[in-house]
N, C-alpha and C positions, 0 to 999 in steps of 0.2 A: 192646267195645261194640254195642251191635245196629246193621248198618246199616241198617235200615230206619226208627229213630228217624229224625227231623227233626230239624236245625236250627233254631233260636227264636230266638235275639238273636247279633249280630256284636259282639265285642268293637270297642273306638274303636280301641284301640292296636293294631289290626293294620295298619298306616298301609302305602301302595304296594297296597293290594287293591282288587278290583270285587265290586261283588255277582254274584250265578251266577244270576239271574231269579227271575223267580215263578212256576215250573214247578216251583223242586223244594219246593213247598209251603212253606217256610220263607225265611231268611235267612241265609246264608252268604259268608265271602270266597274270592274266588279269584283267582287271581293268573294273568295273560295265557298262556291257554294254547297260545299261539304262540312262547313262549319254553323251551326246555327246560332243567329245575332243572341245578343241578352235578349231576355221577353223584354223590357221594356223599352226597345228600341224598335223589336221586331214583331209585337206576340201573333205574326202571322205564319202557319207549318211552312211557309213558300221561302225560296232562298232570296236575299234582295239582291238589286244593284246600283251602285249610284251610277250616274250619267249628269256629263252636263252639256247642256242645251247652247247654241247661240241663240240670241234674241235681237229682232230690227231693230232693237231702243239701244245696242250698244254701240257707241262712240269710238270712235283712236284715241288712241294713250296720246296728251301733252305733256309735250317737253318746251322749258324755255330757260337755257342755259346759258352764265355770266362768266367770262373770264380774265385773266386780266396776268399777263407773264412780263418776266423782263427778266435779260440777258444780259453780261456781264462779263467782258475779254480785262479779267482783273491784272493779269502780267502778260507778257508773252508765252508765256506756260499754263495760264493758270482760267479756268472758263468757269465761269458761276451763272446757275439756271434759275429764278426762282418762277413758279404761279401758280396763282391762288382762283378756288373754282366755286360757283353757287350752282346747282341744279334746281331747278320745282318742276315737280311730276304733279298730274294733274290727268283726271278719270282712268287712274289703272284699274287694269282687269280684277275683278272678285268673283266669284263662285255665289249667288246669292240661292237660297233653299226654296225649293217650290213643295208641289204639295205632292205627295206618292201616291202612284197608280198602280192599276194590275196592268199586265202583258202575257199574254199567251204565249206568244212567237215570239222570237223562237223559243221550243220545249226545254225544260217545263215549265208551268206558271212559274213568273214570280213578281214581286214586287219591283219595284221601277222607284227610287228616292232620286229623285230630278234635282239640279242646281244647272239656275242661269246664268250665263255672261252677262256683268253687270258692269258700273265705273264709279266703284263707291271706295276707290283707296287712292291717298292722295297725302303729299311730302315734300322734302329736298333734302337735299344731299351739299356737303361742301367742301373743302378741304385746302390743302397743300402739297405742291411738290416742291422738292431741291432736285437739282443736277448739280457737281461739282465735277472736273476736267482737269487732271492736272501731269504735266508731261515732263517725270522728274527729271530722266534725263533721253537724249535722243530716241536709248532702248530701251527707257521703261515707262510704263503711264498708269496711273493711279484712275480708277472713277468709280465714281459715286454717288448713290441717289436715298434720299429718305422721301417717303406717300404719307400721311396723316390722309384718313375720311370716316364723317361722321355721316351718321345717315338718320331722318328722323320720318322714318316711311310708315301711317296706318292708314286701318279703315275709317271711314266714315260713321257722325255715331249711328244714324239709320241701318248699317250695313248687316244683315244676319250672317257675312261667310263664318263658318267656322273652323275656319283654320288659322293657322298660327299668322302673326306679322312677321313671318321669315327672311322679308331682304334686309331688316334692320341687322341679321348676326350674320350674313350669307356672305359679306364683303369683308376682310380684315381692315382695323384701324387702323395700325401701324404696319407698315414694313417700310424694308431698306435691303441693300445688296453693297458690295464692295468689291472690285476687280482691278485683277491685274495680271496686265499684258508686258510680256516680256519677249524682244526679238533677242531669239538665243540665234549661234552660230551656224553656219550649215543652211541656212534659210531656216529654221524651225525658230516655233511661236510656243508660248507658254503662258496659258492662263488659268489664274484662280479666284474662282467667285466664291463669296461669302454671302449667305440670304438669310433673313430675318422675313417673316410669315408671323402674322399675329393671329392669336386662335380665333374659331368661327363658334358660336356658341350656338347658330342655329341648325348646324351641320355638324352639331354634337363631337367637334374635336376641337378642346378646350386644352390641348399640347402643344404650345408653341415653336412651330415647323422651321431647327437651322439644317440647313444642310451647304457642304464643300464640292467643289468641281473642279478639278486638275486635269489640264488636257494639255498636248504637246504635239505639233503637228508641224510639216514641213509646209514652205509656201510655195 
């Protein structure tokens, strides 16, 4: 790693870091310099900076998507939609560790722990989406949907990226909602929505989210 090269982007998964400042000529991630590292990780008396560098070998991330859907007018007041999909991802971005080096500017002297952008993550996602719309009576409509998402995103066997495979737990597996819309007298509307969102394990949100919204307004 050339000590004179400058980091050009920050890996958003390096949580708990701070921007190192504009005088570095680029973006980097920096741990609080007043807190010494574990001696086993940084046996020197110098503060350490974690930086992500670009690479001329970095390629565009690729997506190959397949989708099949069908819409049906079951009756004059009921319509149904179903869609299935499969997405294949390759060359997803990783942060591969490089060799640490000493940097004297900006002061104080510090150790730079470099990570280089790589393309060593891949995988796929698949699922389905259902939607139904029912006009119960001329002034009352019910609509609902359900979606299922399964993710299998993983780093390649030769990747040394130390961060977790967070995409697998950053999107809810199950979601659904039910909405009731009523046309009231005097040009008023009333909407009631009940929504369910499954837990997000990688974001430390294990509790399922429920919420209801009731709104009334004039047309």
